[in-house]
N, C-alpha and C positions, 0 to 999 in steps of 0.2 A: 541302744546305741545305733547310729546310722551304719548302713552297709552300702558301699558303692561298687558297682560293676561297670567296667569300661570294656566294651567290645569293639575291636577294630582289626583291620587287616594287619597281618604281622609285619608288613613292609611300610606301614604308614608312619609309625614313630621310630626314631633312631634306635638302633640296638643299644642295650645297656641302660635304658631310661626308665625301666619299669618301677624301680624303687622311687625315683624322683616323681614320676607320674602319680603313683599311689599316695605318696606323702602329700603332694600338693592338692590332690583331689580330696583326701581326707580332711586336711586342714581347712580347705575352702568350705566344706560341708559343716565342719565344727563352727566356723565363723558365722556361716549363714544361719545356723541354729541358735545364734545369740550367745554362744559360750566365748567370753572374751579372754579368759585365763584358764585354758584346759589343764586339768591335772592328769596324773598318770593313768587313772582309771579311764578317762575319756580318750586319751591318746592311745592307750593299749587296746581299747575295745571298739574303736571306730575303724572298721575294716574297709580296705579298697582292694578289689580284685581286678587284675588286668588280664583280659582274655584276648590273646593274639590269635587271629584266625587266618587260615589259608585264603589268599585273595579270591579264589574261585568259590568260596563259601559265603561271600558277602555280596548281597545284591539289594537293589531297590526295585520297585515296580518298573522303573524306566531304564535302569543301568545294570549291565552285567559286570561283575567284579568291581563293585562301587567303592570309591574312596570315601567312606563315611565312618562316623564314629557314633556309637550308641552308648550313652551314659544312663544307667539306672540307679536311682538313689532310693533306698528304703529307710524310712525313719519311723521311730515309734509314734503312735498316736498319742494324743493328749491323755486318753484314758490309761494308756500303758505307762505313761510317765508324766505326772502332773507338773513336773518342773519345766518341761519343754513346751513352748508355745505350739498351739495347734497348727500344724503344717506351715507355719510361717517360714521356716527354713527352706521349704521346698520352692517357695516363690522366688523366681529369678535364677534358679539353678541352671536352666536351659541356656540362658545368655552367658552366664559365667563360664559354663563348661564348653560352650561353643567357642568362646574366646580362648579358653585354655587350649583346646585342640588346635586352633589356628596358630597359636604361638609355637607349639611344638612341631607342627608339620610345615609351617611356612605357607600353608594353603589358605588364602584369604576367603575362599568360597566355602570352606568346611563349615557345616552347620547352617549355611545360608538357605538351603532348600527346605528346611523343616516347615516353615510357614506357620507353625503354631496350631495346626489343626489336629 
């Protein structure tokens, strides 16, 4: 089952939104993996972890106390689970989750600096 980790400054997302963030991230990954009608097993075992960090602990090479979000998605390989397409679900996650972060923070530039490299 996929596991999702979201790392962000603790002041980036509104207080009290962790449950909603986790649920929407998990359901987006489930959809991306091609599961159209997830059952209890999938819903109960696709985990999303929200890591809220102190602003002074989040940096980029160019910015101190950066307002950035890191989303890491770990999915089983085809060998681990033959029912799941090989990494198909991971394609496009970056854009989906950048848009997701923008919608919660109201910051249109969030995720725009990744550049895909």
